[in-house]
Phi, psi and omega in degrees: 000133186294139180293152178294141176301329182289341180265357181286142178295147179287086180288180181301321183293314181299318182294316182298318180300318174299316180298319178297311178300318179295319181295317177302319180296316181296318178296322178294319181294322178294318176302318179292317184282330182281350174282109179276106184282148174296148179296123175274150176294128179282149174297137180058032182288139180262124178276134177213148185274130174236115177065039177100302184228002178070011183237153178292134180265000183270102188270350185285148180295129182263099177203175178283095183217190182292329176298314178302312181297321179295316178301314181295321181295320181292324177286328175297330175297330175287319182291321180236085190291331178204167182291341181260009181278164181303320180302316176300318178297317181290325179291324175296321178298314178303313182295322181291319176298322178293324179293315178295323176302321180294313179302320175297320178299315179294323176297316180298320177294316181294316182295316181297323178298313176297321177299312182293322179294321174298324177295315176296324179275359179057039178263089189300318185289323177293318177301318182294314183298313184288332175292322177294316175306318177297315183294321182291328186278347184306314177303320178295315182299313180299316184294323176299315183297313184286330172298323178296314179296322178298313183290327175293317179296319180292319181298320182295316180293323178293316180299312180299321178295319183291313181292319178300318178300319178294315184289322180290327175302318181280328181291320182263015175283119184061228178250027183301320180300321181289313183298324180298321183271342183238330178258325184246134184243028178284331181236128183253346186225063181298332181297317179298313180302316182291338184244288189292312185294320179295322181291318179288329175298313183291325173299316183292323179294315181291322179296317179296321178300316179291318182287346173263325185292302187294311177306317180297322178293316179297322177297318181296316182297307186289327176298318181294318181290318181295320178301323181288336185264310188235014174097176185269352182296319184297306180300329183290325180291319179293322175293324173299318176300322174301317182292318181289309180297325180293321177296315180297309184294326180296318179298316185289334184270003186302325179294347185289330177299309181293321177299319180293314176297324179292321176304312180295322180293321177291326177293325178293319177303313181296320177293325181294317179289329175287323179291324175298320175302315180294313180300319187245035183296321182292316180294322179295319178296320176295331177271001187049049184268016185297326180290320180294314178299322177301318181296317179297311181295317177300323181292316180296317181296317178298322174295317178295314184297315180302312179298318180296327180296319173298322178294318182297314178303313180296320178292324177300311180297313178296323174300321178297312181288324179300314179301318183289309184285312188274341183243291189289315181292324177296323178294319179298320177295317177303315179300321184291315184288329178287324182288338187305307182292344181265336181263352179243168177289106183209163177304326183287322181287343177264002181279175182295159176307311186294320177300315180297318180297316185292320176291325176295315179300316186288310182294321177302313179292324176297321182293322176299315177295318178299316179300318179300313181300320181291319177298318177297322179292323176294314182287345176298334174296330175296317179297326184293321178295321176292319177301325177301323175290318178289327178298317179301319181292318183285318178300322180293319180297315181297317179300314185293319179298318177299316180292319182293322184289339178270356181087017180251127184238152176231125176230140183256007179237025176297131177224168186281155177283156183240012176287142180298128175077002185273168176274145176284164179295329183287340177272357179269145173277109185296118177070016187266358173293166178251145177239122181247136179261127175210144184279149174056032179205137171234123182217129174253127176235107182047052180262119174285135171274109186232135176276160177301339177275356173103006177285122176271108183275322176224133184292310181212106183264125182226123173197169180216129181230124177258159179305140181096353177249106177284140183241132172261124181256129187216167180143168185290166178299137177084008185275343178123011181298305181295324174306314178305316184287327179291321173295317175302322179273008183056030171279326175255153179287156175264117183283340180188174177070203191219129174246125176255127186207160175283171178301161184307317181293347181256011178227118189240138185238130176237110183283175179291329176244091182298145181277134178247123185278167173283129174146207188273173174301321178304313180305329181289329178286318188267359180307138009269013178287154180255340177223155185222142169275352182277131181282173184293330178295319178293323179290328177297318179300322178297316180296327181293330181292339178248010175058054183225023185291338179298338185292332182299310178290320183299321184270356181098022179103176182293331186267007174298138180241132180205174172275087190295336180291333179263324184290321187269147177281170180302312182295323178292323174297316181295320182289324177299317180297320179293323176298328175297317178300317178298321180295316183279332182045060181283169179289324178230145173231131176258121183249100184262088183055029189273010176234016185294339179252018181246144180297161187292319178299320176291318178302315186295321181295318180297321182289324177293324177294324175301320177292323178295328178271006179063037173266117176277136194244138164250114184244138172247115181196152178258358181284126179292337182292343186272345184298329182290342175274002187233153186254329184230160170230144175245112186242129174244131187269357181085357178241017173106352181254160180211159170227136178233107189219158178284154179269121173225192189294331184269002185295133174277135177280113178268357189288346180278000000 
């Protein structure tokens, strides 16, 4: 009876068959994992708009190529503005620490070789001397290692500070922050780009600098040392292996750049829907919309999770290959080149046993260090592919900021207007209108009211208002009242005609829900100023004009700090906003339903005080009691027509 296969010893044929089957299974898994599959639509996926169309507008290929190098070079110029900058000094410190670290490694190899040689030779005195040397050198080696970590951490922080300052300077220049979120839809999650992506980019840059500098230095040092011991053939083979393996792994890692950029985009989407929930929590609660919002968040989370699973699979497969090529195969090649002069007829193979052992220990450790350096250099390509993804994200932000500061906007949802007889958005000259600065005058000359999406609300708006003439702006919702003020405040571009207006500091806007800044109660009155020449008694007088002096004692004085958006009621916030108008005393003030939560008697007193301060008012309100405080009305009917006429006894009230 034939013996059972399970009882047969594992002979050469069985072992080879098992190895072949295992290798085939691994290769199949790698083939499956390394194929980056397109994202499939999830079941019950909720569509929502992020930044206009919810899609990334960066169409260029994200990989390690010439575009990446150009982008990285331009950002490096921001990180290191000059050779005399702090960043250059920290980079030099990192390089010095890396050099000292390599010197310490060489000394450790030499000292360990002598200690082991003394142990084998049973030389107690030599063993003791070199062991004492090792003990004495430990503080120095520890200092070098920690100095390296300190310099790397400080360089990362310095890079992040430099890049963040540059980006915030451009982001907060003029109204760029508003334009990015309202006029241009190329970037939907600027908060993540300015914080998380910048941080990861700086970490990746410094890590790459470290992972390229030290291995390169180690390769030079160990190639020189090995050449002196066993000849130049072994280092040459290892360097050739570096070129071949590096090229192979770089080609296989190309999808990682795109995966990294896509991961950051999906992280931004998830943050966006969460921030919307926080911002609109009260409205959502009134609608009991928690189930619907959960579906939206679950959809964003599912998209991110699905993508991260693909990233994990890809990294697992690449890690498997990286370990084989950059570590184990490199070690095998290192063993072969080290063994060659010992196993062949050479002067080294004919030397004494002790001499061979000493040289083997020394050359072996150097070869291991050389293999590790080559492995780190090969694996640095992995860091470079990740850096390409972060670079693409940061470079996109820099380009958009530059465009917005130059007055160039990009929207992917422009459409034609539908008003009868109106011009389409394509026939308008985007941002070609003129803005002229003049004191005590607001004048629109044939200015079209156009939304950023291309809707033409009014074909040509023409009117003139001089200081001292209060105007009531009225009309149905969506007729263009807010658009008028956004153009007047230069938040939106002027598509045509000419707008004459006073300088920015002489035009003050108060919305229905006034903004309360972070800071003290005093800061709420003087906003956007940070310091004031006005004493507390004068500020008290301003509050008395809006009948709100009780708030000073109630909240603990002028230096009290609180979350004023929550602490103050709607009416109190509106009266604080009117006190701001009295504090700044502009030539013109735009009051957009900003007294809707204030009693009629207090409202009347505030309007009369504006007249005393010679502040000309543009008011949007549906209250009939306010008509007496205005001399003209501007009515827009929502169909493209408007009327600008004086208010008299026969005036029809269009505000309702």
